[in-house]
C-alpha positions in Angstrom: 140.1 81.9 139.1 142.8 79.8 138.8 143.5 77.8 135.5 142.3 74.1 135.7 145.5 71.2 136.2 146.4 69.8 133.0 144.9 67.0 131.6 148.3 64.8 131.7 148.5 65.6 135.8 144.9 64.6 136.0 145.4 61.5 134.3 148.7 60.6 136.2 147.0 61.0 139.1 144.6 58.3 138.4 146.8 56.0 136.9 148.8 56.1 140.3 145.2 55.3 142.3 144.3 52.5 139.7 147.7 51.4 140.4 146.9 51.6 144.1 150.5 53.2 144.8 149.2 55.4 148.2 146.0 56.4 150.0 144.2 59.3 148.3 146.2 62.0 150.8 149.4 60.1 149.5 148.5 61.0 146.0 147.5 64.6 147.2 150.9 65.5 148.5 152.9 63.1 145.3 151.3 65.5 143.1 151.1 68.9 144.9 147.5 68.8 144.8 144.8 69.5 147.7 143.0 66.5 148.9 139.6 67.9 147.6 141.0 68.1 144.4 142.5 64.2 144.3 138.7 63.1 145.8 136.6 65.3 143.0 138.6 63.9 140.5 138.3 60.4 141.4 134.5 60.4 141.8 134.4 62.2 138.2 136.6 59.2 136.7 134.6 56.5 138.7 130.9 58.2 137.5 131.7 59.6 133.7 135.3 58.0 133.1 136.3 61.4 132.5 139.3 63.2 133.4 139.1 66.2 131.7 137.6 69.3 133.5 134.3 70.6 133.4 133.4 73.8 131.2 133.0 77.1 132.3 129.6 77.5 133.6 130.0 81.3 132.1 129.3 83.9 135.0 126.6 85.9 135.9 124.9 88.1 133.2 125.6 91.7 133.1 122.8 94.0 134.1 124.2 96.6 132.1 124.3 95.2 128.2 125.8 97.0 125.3 122.6 98.8 124.2 122.9 100.4 127.9 126.2 101.4 128.0 124.8 103.9 125.3 122.2 105.2 127.6 125.2 105.6 130.2 127.4 107.6 127.8 124.3 110.0 126.7 123.8 110.7 130.6 127.7 111.3 131.0 127.3 113.5 127.8 124.0 115.0 129.4 125.3 116.0 132.8 129.4 115.2 133.2 129.8 116.2 137.2 126.8 113.5 138.1 127.7 111.3 140.8 127.4 107.7 140.0 124.6 107.5 142.6 122.9 110.1 140.4 123.8 108.1 137.4 121.9 105.2 138.7 119.0 107.2 139.2 118.8 108.4 135.9 119.6 105.0 134.5 116.4 103.6 136.3 114.2 106.2 135.2 115.1 106.1 131.5 115.8 102.5 131.2 114.0 100.7 133.9 117.0 99.2 135.4 118.0 99.1 138.3 122.1 99.0 139.4 124.5 99.6 142.0 126.5 102.3 142.6 129.5 100.1 142.2 128.2 98.7 138.8 128.0 102.0 137.5 131.5 102.7 138.2 132.6 99.0 136.2 130.0 100.4 133.3 131.8 104.2 133.4 134.9 102.4 133.3 134.3 100.2 130.4 133.5 103.7 128.7 137.0 104.8 129.4 135.2 107.7 131.4 136.5 109.5 134.0 134.6 110.3 137.1 136.8 113.2 138.4 134.2 116.3 139.3 135.0 120.2 138.8 135.0 122.0 142.1 135.2 125.5 142.3 137.7 126.3 145.3 137.5 129.9 146.5 
């Protein structure tokens, strides 16, 4: 996700808007921002009188917490050659947490473990 525009740029857009220095589209072109940004900025300025960006909302809550990472570590220690799908099933049995294979893969990466399997070649 890109960073928020600076407060300085936001204030310059509002100042140009209040001075009627052009249409919304012209302001967007002048400051090299999107038309929708200018529209939302002006709406926010009219409604609450602020030009500062909204705070970050936080994102999704992780299904595999720090405590559950210890369980994943134990599962991998018990059977290092287990497939990610098998680890998902064992985690569900042990902790009652149902996760997808990609979620399990990210947990394995967080633990800095490898998913390389030992294959005996004949």
